[in-house]
VORO-704242 format. One line per 8 residues: number of its first residue (from 1); their letters; for each residue y, z, x of C-alpha. Coordinates in Angstrom, 3 decimals, decimal comma, padded with zeros to 6 digits. Layout:
<atoms>
NUM) a) Y/Z/X | ...
</atoms>
This chain:
<atoms>
1) xxxxxxxx) 008,226/-015,047/001,819 | 010,384/-014,809/-001,310 | 009,664/-018,023/-003,215 | 011,864/-017,619/-006,280 | 014,222/-015,343/-008,167 | 014,519/-015,544/-011,953 | 017,339/-013,598/-013,644 | 018,069/-013,388/-017,376
9) xxxxxxxx) 020,801/-011,533/-019,303 | 022,135/-009,638/-016,270 | 025,911/-009,045/-016,086 | 027,518/-012,532/-015,971 | 024,193/-014,352/-015,611 | 022,808/-015,927/-018,775 | 019,586/-017,288/-017,200 | 019,171/-018,635/-013,673
17) xxxxxxxx) 016,271/-019,399/-011,370 | 016,567/-019,875/-007,605 | 013,886/-021,393/-005,379 | 014,283/-020,161/-001,837 | 012,854/-021,886/001,231 | 011,857/-021,039/004,780 | 014,549/-020,600/007,410 | 018,177/-019,645/006,782
25) xxxxxxxx) 019,122/-019,603/003,067 | 022,916/-019,290/002,685 | 024,683/-018,265/-000,532 | 028,426/-018,910/-000,896 | 031,054/-019,012/-003,621 | 034,595/-018,037/-004,519 | 035,508/-014,353/-004,639 | 034,554/-012,915/-008,012
33) xxxxxxxx) 031,902/-015,500/-008,880 | 029,143/-012,900/-008,817 | 027,558/-013,324/-005,390 | 026,771/-009,612/-005,250 | 024,873/-009,874/-008,545 | 022,294/-012,139/-006,901 | 021,399/-009,663/-004,145 | 021,847/-006,821/-006,616
41) xxxxxxxx) 019,235/-008,352/-008,888 | 016,713/-008,406/-006,020 | 017,434/-004,731/-005,382 | 016,969/-003,976/-009,085 | 013,619/-005,770/-009,176 | 012,525/-003,642/-006,211 | 013,325/-000,357/-007,904 | 017,074/000,315/-007,464
49) xxxxxxxx) 018,736/002,450/-010,115 | 019,523/000,373/-013,195 | 022,575/000,912/-015,396 | 022,272/-000,194/-019,025 | 025,818/-001,605/-018,707 | 024,314/-004,397/-016,565 | 022,619/-005,861/-019,658 | 024,614/-008,879/-020,780
57) xxxxxxxx) 026,698/-008,187/-023,875 | 024,748/-009,110/-027,004 | 021,368/-009,162/-025,248 | 018,575/-006,690/-025,967 | 017,376/-006,549/-022,376 | 017,851/-007,904/-018,858 | 014,958/-009,429/-016,907 | 014,493/-009,995/-013,177
65) xxxxxxxx) 011,402/-011,623/-011,670 | 010,559/-012,118/-007,986 | 007,756/-014,390/-006,801 | 006,443/-013,932/-003,246 | 003,977/-015,949/-001,187 | 001,972/-013,464/000,891 | 000,835/-013,784/004,481 | -002,498/-012,260/005,612
73) xxxxxxxx) -000,930/-008,980/006,787 | 000,925/-008,467/003,505 | -002,123/-009,313/001,415 | -004,254/-006,842/003,389 | -001,710/-004,011/003,036 | -001,188/-004,610/-000,678 | -004,944/-004,680/-001,301 | -005,150/-001,303/000,458
81) xxxxxxxx) -002,610/-000,165/-002,153 | -004,947/-001,650/-004,819 | -002,697/-004,633/-005,673 | -003,991/-008,207/-005,422 | -002,079/-011,514/-005,656 | -002,533/-014,068/-008,402 | -005,221/-016,757/-008,053 | -002,703/-019,158/-006,481
89) xxxxxxxx) -001,788/-016,560/-003,828 | 001,569/-015,593/-005,348 | 002,648/-011,989/-005,876 | 004,919/-011,364/-008,862 | 007,261/-008,424/-009,399 | 009,011/-008,158/-012,762 | 011,496/-005,631/-014,105 | 012,709/-005,459/-017,685
97) xxxxxxxx) 015,854/-003,346/-018,201 | 016,468/-002,016/-021,703 | 019,170/000,362/-022,990 | 016,847/003,375/-023,097 | 014,467/002,617/-020,228 | 013,164/-000,014/-017,842 | 009,641/-001,291/-017,202 | 008,409/-002,477/-013,771
105) xxxxxxxx) 005,321/-004,667/-013,473 | 003,459/-005,973/-010,441 | 001,127/-008,899/-011,158 | 001,133/-007,790/-014,808 | 000,337/-004,123/-014,069 | 002,940/-001,443/-014,888 | 003,951/000,609/-011,836 | 006,212/003,561/-011,068
113) xxxxxxxx) 009,359/003,570/-008,947 | 007,617/005,170/-005,945 | 004,865/002,540/-005,949 | 007,451/-000,206/-006,259 | 009,370/001,057/-003,223 | 006,157/001,152/-001,171 | 005,382/-002,430/-002,194 | 008,937/-003,566/-001,355
121) xxxxxxxx) 008,639/-002,175/002,190 | 005,711/-004,546/002,773 | 007,433/-007,642/001,343 | 011,124/-007,738/002,274 | 013,924/-005,944/004,131 | 017,437/-005,847/002,702 | 020,315/-005,194/005,085 | 023,632/-004,371/003,463
129) xxxxxxxx) 026,225/-001,785/004,405 | 024,015/000,962/002,984 | 020,849/-000,217/004,727 | 022,666/-000,597/008,052 | 023,382/003,118/007,902 | 019,759/003,725/008,847 | 020,775/002,752/012,382 | 023,003/005,808/012,441
137) xxxxxxxx) 020,097/008,124/011,691 | 018,816/009,470/014,985 | 015,322/010,041/013,584 | 015,036/006,243/013,169 | 015,804/005,600/016,824 | 012,396/006,800/018,001 | 010,690/004,624/015,381 | 012,624/001,542/016,524
145) xxxxxxxx) 011,774/002,191/020,173 | 008,077/002,680/019,346 | 008,109/-000,497/017,286 | 009,455/-002,355/020,296 | 006,900/-000,744/022,637 | 004,134/-002,130/020,450 | 000,409/-001,393/020,722 | 000,613/000,736/023,882
153) xxxxxxxx) 002,924/003,156/022,146 | 001,090/003,096/018,804 | -002,291/003,803/020,444 | -000,835/006,661/022,466 | 001,014/008,008/019,442 | -002,265/008,031/017,474 | -003,786/010,144/020,265 | -000,813/012,475/020,131
161) xxxxxxxx) -001,087/012,780/016,359 | -004,825/013,525/016,494 | -004,413/016,195/019,182 | -001,408/017,690/017,399 | -003,210/018,013/014,067 | -006,190/019,668/015,770 | -003,885/021,991/017,741 | -002,056/023,072/014,594
169) xxxxxxxx) -005,382/023,660/012,802 | -006,658/025,878/015,633 | -003,431/027,869/015,741 | -003,589/028,424/011,988 | -007,261/029,515/012,112 | -006,585/031,936/014,983 | -003,598/033,386/013,157 | -005,449/033,833/009,855
177) xxxxxxxx) -008,655/035,120/011,411 | -007,084/037,735/013,645 | -004,986/039,446/011,018 | -007,433/041,467/008,857 | -010,871/042,757/009,931 | -011,502/044,315/006,512 | -010,947/040,961/004,830 | -013,573/039,411/007,100
185) xxxxxxxx) -016,038/042,155/006,147 | -015,421/041,562/002,443 | -015,863/037,811/002,919 | -019,099/038,378/004,875 | -020,505/040,679/002,179 | -019,837/038,107/-000,527 | -021,373/035,318/001,544 | -024,532/037,371/002,197
193) xxxxxxxx) -024,973/037,887/-001,542 | -024,448/034,193/-002,307 | -026,753/032,959/000,491 | -029,477/035,396/-000,582 | -029,097/034,479/-004,249 | -029,545/030,773/-003,497 | -032,299/031,412/-000,929 | -034,390/033,561/-003,314
201) xxxxxxxx) -034,387/030,729/-005,846 | -036,440/028,517/-003,469 | -034,649/025,345/-004,538 | -035,948/021,813/-004,038 | -033,644/018,779/-004,138 | -034,031/016,907/-007,426 | -035,926/019,778/-009,055 | -033,326/020,244/-011,782
209) xxxxxxxx) -033,581/016,629/-012,934 | -037,391/016,782/-013,129 | -037,272/020,077/-015,078 | -034,685/018,684/-017,493 | -036,993/015,747/-018,225 | -039,949/018,073/-018,825 | -037,918/020,422/-021,005 | -036,533/017,539/-023,059
217) xxxxxxxx) -040,116/016,279/-023,574 | -041,376/019,750/-024,615 | -038,519/020,419/-027,044 | -039,084/017,063/-028,755 | -042,873/017,145/-028,492 | -043,541/017,097/-032,254 | -041,355/014,046/-032,811 | -042,879/012,347/-029,751
225) xxxxxxxx) -046,446/013,045/-030,958 | -045,745/011,665/-034,417 | -044,251/008,448/-033,051 | -046,927/008,034/-030,367 | -049,757/008,544/-032,847 | -048,229/006,095/-035,282 | -047,972/003,429/-032,538 | -051,527/004,224/-031,391
233) xxxxxxxx) -052,888/003,942/-034,947 | -051,023/000,705/-035,700 | -052,263/-000,968/-032,521 | -055,922/-000,027/-032,673 | -056,938/003,364/-034,029 | -056,574/002,667/-037,754 | -060,078/001,891/-039,041 | -058,827/-000,276/-041,897
241) xxxxxxxx) -055,881/-002,275/-040,544 | -054,272/-002,428/-037,128 | -052,669/-004,947/-034,814 | -055,718/-005,049/-032,522 | -058,098/-005,917/-035,350 | -055,721/-008,526/-036,741 | -055,265/-010,213/-033,365 | -059,049/-010,112/-032,812
249) xxxxxxxx) -059,651/-011,943/-036,082 | -056,957/-014,494/-035,192 | -058,597/-015,040/-031,805 | -062,007/-015,627/-033,378 | -060,504/-018,212/-035,768 | -058,936/-020,160/-032,876 | -062,149/-020,054/-030,820 | -063,995/-021,738/-033,679
257) xxxxxxxx) -061,797/-024,858/-033,461 | -060,225/-024,903/-029,961 | -062,893/-027,244/-028,652 | -061,487/-029,996/-030,885 | -057,880/-029,882/-029,463 | -056,654/-029,034/-025,932 | -053,353/-027,712/-027,344 | -055,266/-025,131/-029,321
265) xxxxxxxx) -057,189/-024,129/-026,201 | -053,892/-023,239/-024,471 | -052,796/-021,199/-027,462 | -056,163/-019,465/-027,468 | -055,586/-018,400/-023,828 | -052,195/-016,965/-024,698 | -053,581/-015,005/-027,659 | -056,440/-013,744/-025,495
273) xxxxxxxx) -053,905/-012,368/-022,992 | -052,108/-010,644/-025,844 | -055,394/-009,123/-027,002 | -056,123/-007,759/-023,506 | -052,580/-006,366/-023,181 | -052,820/-004,661/-026,552 | -056,158/-003,075/-025,615 | -054,622/-001,843/-022,311
281) xxxxxxxx) -051,648/-000,453/-024,211 | -053,908/001,351/-026,654 | -055,915/003,024/-023,856 | -052,736/004,121/-022,025 | -051,256/005,460/-025,258 | -054,395/007,592/-025,751 | -054,033/009,009/-022,234 | -050,325/009,697/-022,871
289) xxxxxxxx) -051,079/011,674/-026,041 | -053,538/013,805/-024,090 | -050,769/014,621/-021,568 | -048,553/015,968/-024,354 | -050,708/019,017/-024,716 | -049,224/022,189/-023,139 | -049,257/025,883/-023,916 | -046,323/028,136/-024,792
297) xxxxxxxx) -046,434/029,836/-021,386 | -045,619/026,531/-019,639 | -042,658/026,001/-021,979 | -041,252/029,506/-021,322 | -041,622/029,054/-017,550 | -039,842/025,714/-017,640 | -037,001/027,072/-019,786 | -036,560/030,160/-017,568
305) xxxxxxxx) -036,522/028,123/-014,349 | -034,069/025,635/-015,814 | -031,712/028,467/-016,895 | -031,758/029,827/-013,336 | -030,939/026,433/-011,839 | -028,102/025,866/-014,314 | -026,696/029,296/-013,504 | -026,653/028,487/-009,761
313) xxxxxxxx) -025,107/025,057/-010,417 | -022,360/026,646/-012,511 | -021,416/028,777/-009,475 | -022,107/026,603/-006,462 | -022,309/022,878/-007,267 | -022,890/020,107/-009,767 | -026,479/019,522/-008,631 | -029,168/021,119/-006,438
321) xxxxxxxx) -028,076/019,103/-003,398 | -024,543/020,513/-003,642 | -025,896/024,055/-004,131 | -028,005/023,724/-000,962 | -024,985/022,344/000,930 | -022,968/025,359/-000,238 | -025,695/027,626/001,093 | -025,652/025,856/004,478
329) xxxxxxxx) -021,853/026,174/004,746 | -022,130/029,840/003,764 | -024,723/030,483/006,482 | -022,531/028,789/009,075 | -019,460/030,770/008,015 | -021,485/033,986/007,879 | -022,659/033,388/011,420 | -019,014/033,046/012,504
337) xxxxxxxx) -018,001/036,264/010,746 | -020,892/038,271/012,144 | -020,102/037,141/015,689 | -016,363/036,789/015,278 | -015,238/037,928/018,711 | -017,411/035,321/020,424 | -016,185/032,702/017,959 | -012,571/033,690/018,546
345) xxxxxxxx) -012,983/033,301/022,286 | -014,409/029,835/021,679 | -011,441/029,016/019,421 | -008,963/030,157/022,049 | -010,691/028,050/024,674 | -010,656/025,054/022,333 | -006,972/025,666/021,572 | -006,129/025,682/025,264
353) xxxxxxxx) -008,107/022,491/025,871 | -006,485/020,784/022,883 | -003,028/021,868/024,034 | -003,685/020,359/027,442 | -004,846/017,120/025,812 | -001,710/017,143/023,658 | 000,552/017,709/026,646 | -001,090/014,861/028,579
361) xxxxxxxx) -000,838/012,475/025,607 | 002,809/013,430/025,017 | 003,617/012,967/028,691 | 002,005/009,515/028,697 | 003,828/008,523/025,493 | 007,121/009,766/026,943 | 006,544/007,624/030,046 | 005,901/004,537/027,879
369) xxxxxxxx) 009,045/005,225/025,885 | 011,186/005,723/028,997 | 010,066/002,398/030,488 | 010,382/000,509/027,222 | 013,785/002,091/026,520 | 015,173/000,599/029,724 | 013,831/-002,844/028,831 | 014,943/-002,713/025,196
377) xxxxxxxx) 018,382/-001,414/026,204 | 018,819/-004,320/028,610 | 017,841/-006,900/025,996 | 019,988/-005,289/023,285 | 023,002/-005,237/025,604 | 022,563/-008,960/026,256 | 022,162/-009,677/022,539 | 025,321/-007,679/021,767
385) xxxxxxxx) 027,306/-009,575/024,388 | 026,168/-012,801/022,743 | 027,610/-011,385/019,516 | 031,019/-011,020/021,190 | 030,721/-007,391/022,342 | 032,095/-008,408/025,706 | 032,469/-004,940/027,269 | 029,532/-003,258/025,567
393) xxxxxxxx) 027,439/-000,630/027,329 | 024,238/000,560/025,696 | 021,694/003,085/026,791 | 018,600/004,382/025,004 | 018,144/007,991/026,045 | 014,655/009,499/025,953 | 014,897/013,283/026,275 | 011,558/015,140/026,635
401) xxxxxxxx) 011,220/018,651/025,164 | 007,778/019,737/026,462 | 007,544/022,886/024,298 | 008,584/021,206/021,055 | 005,439/019,352/020,000 | 005,384/017,135/016,922 | 002,912/014,610/015,568 | 005,035/011,897/017,241
409) xxxxxxxx) 005,357/013,512/020,644 | 007,993/015,741/022,166 | 010,735/013,149/022,843 | 014,186/013,113/021,360 | 015,400/009,453/021,313 | 018,997/008,403/020,733 | 020,981/005,160/021,068 | 024,157/005,671/023,060
417) xxxxxxxx) 026,839/002,986/023,047 | 030,351/002,131/024,239 | 031,915/-000,985/022,726 | 035,187/-000,871/024,683 | 035,855/-000,957/028,391 | 036,469/002,436/029,984 | 035,041/004,474/027,105 | 032,199/006,936/027,640
425) xxxxxxxx) 028,800/006,428/026,048 | 028,625/008,132/022,668 | 026,010/008,352/019,908 | 025,908/005,208/017,788 | 026,950/007,174/014,717 | 030,264/008,133/016,370 | 031,283/004,684/017,528 | 030,280/001,772/015,328
433) xxxxxxxx) 032,480/000,545/012,479 | 031,056/-001,240/009,431 | 031,537/-004,713/010,893 | 030,188/-003,650/014,272 | 027,198/-002,055/012,644 | 026,251/-005,316/010,904 | 026,311/-007,147/014,220 | 024,342/-004,373/015,939
441) xxxxxxxx) 021,716/-004,563/013,206 | 021,555/-008,336/013,721 | 021,131/-007,824/017,490 | 018,247/-005,455/016,830 | 016,604/-007,901/014,454 | 016,838/-010,827/016,896 | 015,464/-008,760/019,793 | 012,647/-007,348/017,668
449) xxxxxxxx) 011,975/-010,621/015,837 | 008,576/-011,229/017,406 | 007,486/-007,662/016,609 | 008,918/-007,452/013,092 | 006,114/-007,504/010,511 | 008,440/-008,218/007,559 | 009,037/-011,975/007,410 | 011,743/-012,026/004,707
457) xxxxxxxx) 015,185/-010,522/005,430 | 018,283/-010,336/003,249 | 021,671/-009,848/004,899 | 024,535/-008,802/002,636 | 028,020/-008,421/004,112 | 026,789/-009,434/007,582 | 030,240/-010,991/008,176 | 032,293/-007,898/007,297
465) xxxxxxxx) 035,278/-007,568/009,626 | 034,550/-010,595/011,827 | 036,043/-014,071/012,276 | 036,577/-016,834/014,813 | 034,427/-016,734/017,942 | 032,510/-013,672/016,774 | 031,598/-015,451/013,536 | 030,107/-018,315/015,550
473) xxxxxxxx) 028,090/-015,877/017,626 | 026,715/-014,233/014,480 | 025,957/-017,651/013,052 | 023,990/-018,625/016,177 | 021,933/-015,406/016,010 | 021,107/-015,988/012,338 | 020,013/-019,510/013,246 | 017,690/-018,130/015,940
481) xxxxxxxx) 016,281/-015,483/013,595 | 015,738/-018,139/010,918 | 013,194/-019,892/013,161 | 010,735/-017,011/012,779 | 011,865/-015,375/009,526 | 013,034/-016,300/006,071 | 016,706/-015,255/005,956 | 018,757/-014,957/002,758
489) xxxxxxxx) 022,406/-014,350/003,538 | 025,563/-014,090/001,450 | 028,693/-015,053/003,381 | 032,331/-016,023/003,012 | 032,613/-017,459/006,556 | 032,229/-021,230/007,083 | 030,866/-020,701/010,613 | 027,852/-018,870/009,163
497) xxxxxxxx) 027,471/-021,149/006,134 | 027,368/-024,226/008,426 | 024,193/-022,898/010,066 | 022,299/-023,036/006,745 | 018,899/-024,644/006,482 | 019,331/-024,370/002,724 | 022,704/-023,841/001,003 | 023,231/-022,397/-002,490
505) xxxxxxxx) 026,559/-022,441/-004,306 | 027,416/-019,637/-006,734 | 030,033/-020,534/-009,341 | 031,638/-018,962/-012,390 | 032,261/-021,049/-015,497 | 032,133/-021,043/-019,292 | 029,238/-021,528/-021,672 | 029,694/-021,264/-025,422
513) xxxxxxxx) 033,094/-019,624/-024,845 | 031,568/-016,966/-022,553 | 031,891/-016,512/-018,794 | 028,677/-017,199/-016,888 | 027,613/-017,173/-013,243 | 025,427/-020,067/-012,075 | 023,703/-020,882/-008,808 | 022,533/-024,247/-007,519
521) xxxxxxxx) 021,222/-025,778/-004,318 | 023,695/-028,127/-002,629 | 023,565/-030,567/000,266 | 025,233/-033,647/001,705 | 028,758/-034,253/000,505 | 028,680/-031,301/-001,889 | 027,839/-028,940/000,964 | 030,640/-030,421/003,094
529) xxxxxxxx) 033,119/-029,846/000,273 | 032,042/-026,200/-000,004 | 032,485/-025,741/003,777 | 035,917/-027,386/003,525 | 036,868/-024,954/000,752 | 035,771/-022,030/002,892 | 037,872/-023,345/005,813 | 040,948/-022,726/003,649
537) xxxxxxxx) 043,756/-024,616/002,060 | 044,823/-025,141/-001,514 | 043,275/-028,614/-001,594 | 040,214/-030,167/000,002 | 041,747/-032,872/002,173 | 040,102/-035,488/004,381 | 041,099/-033,413/007,391 | 039,330/-030,364/005,925
545) xxxxxxxx) 036,220/-032,452/005,173 | 036,245/-033,799/008,745 | 036,471/-030,228/010,073 | 033,544/-029,258/007,845 | 031,532/-032,238/009,088 | 032,216/-031,303/012,733 | 031,258/-027,696/012,019 | 027,979/-028,756/010,398
553) xxxxxxxx) 027,183/-031,097/013,315 | 027,934/-028,321/015,812 | 025,634/-025,954/013,943 | 022,892/-028,577/013,806 | 023,140/-029,174/017,560 | 023,133/-025,423/018,258 | 019,895/-024,963/016,316 | 018,128/-027,561/018,455
561) x) 018,261/-025,328/021,526
</atoms>
């Protein structure tokens, strides 16, 4: 959920921090106090276009910071996107807006706008007049229906997608392969040359690495011999002075007195081990120097072989393993080209089988959608009636088009609605007004609440064009949705504000002779006074306060059911 919002130097806001809570968070205030700035700042933090004019006059920059507490699903998805929360489990998004540019950071790491939008889709959903327009897009209707249908639909859709991708691949291969016989001959000739060139080399995996080691040793043999001989001489071969002779003398000195002190006996053992090790080293060094001997013919053969391997690697792969894999792929492709008619018949058979699988998967998915559409339509109609659409009719039409395959099936899905008695069903985009659309979106959210993976929702202008009984209905639905989601809602209607689990008041005042917008959490008598103000009247009278108290009690009782 969204834990906090910190805003600095943005429009009328000097510096404010809001701590949101679970349930229904309501924001209210007089017209012109800057309520839209609050939701606007969240949008800005999540990548919305930033205008430099938003920077508070006299400030060098504006800053917005969002702090989220992740659930397991969100943490898993964000880790897949290579973003991890802080040690305390919080996930921080910060945006700094400057006159020339803006910088977005996620948990301290700078990100681009596209990444930020992907992250936002995991964390929060914002529903304003613009976002509600997605309901009018017919392409979204199929997604909403599939979301409602759940795992049955998603599993079947995955089958459809797999069959569709394979079907498209086979069609493309048949189309490309059947167009030009001469091109196939040219490809086959080139492959024969490449396969033969690699085959004649008689490659062995890891051979190049071994040859490179040998070649490096041969090229640096003089330097190696000088160093090896020096080490050999210093440890035992020098007749006058060497480490072996020196350690031997030291050992003899200790042996002459070790019987008088046990501590010296232990040291004698250690030095004796060193003497043995040094003698072993000296013998192995002598053997190593013997191995350094090679003739010029061996060097030339190594260099020639290495040049051949490097030539093949420059053409076919970074190492011998990749070159051999290239050869295997070439042999397989060559076999196809040399027996193309047989291969084409096999492709056509596979295409037909895949098409049949695709048709069956699409048919099954269409059946799931048709059944779920009837159930979802029934539940949506009930939810809309509860939102004061008394004469609403709603139908989710699933129209199969068996010859128009896509990765999501062959169904065309559209929401059809009539909000007034006697009117014919029409596409949602032709019927719903702005206020109706907000309520329809709310109906969808309440019906899909148990399937919605995004736990934090922001509703802006949810109360556009409604009042009275309808406002109460909307308020009740928000209360229900707030039991399973974190809701942040700006409103000017007291019926909705009364349903708040947490209430924030946005005010405009003066600070150092400048206008500022502030936000604070209110409750008790202060909340009642705000509800009384929203109920109307030039003054907040006892009667208005009593009405506010009754409204709050009614909302509290409603939420208990």
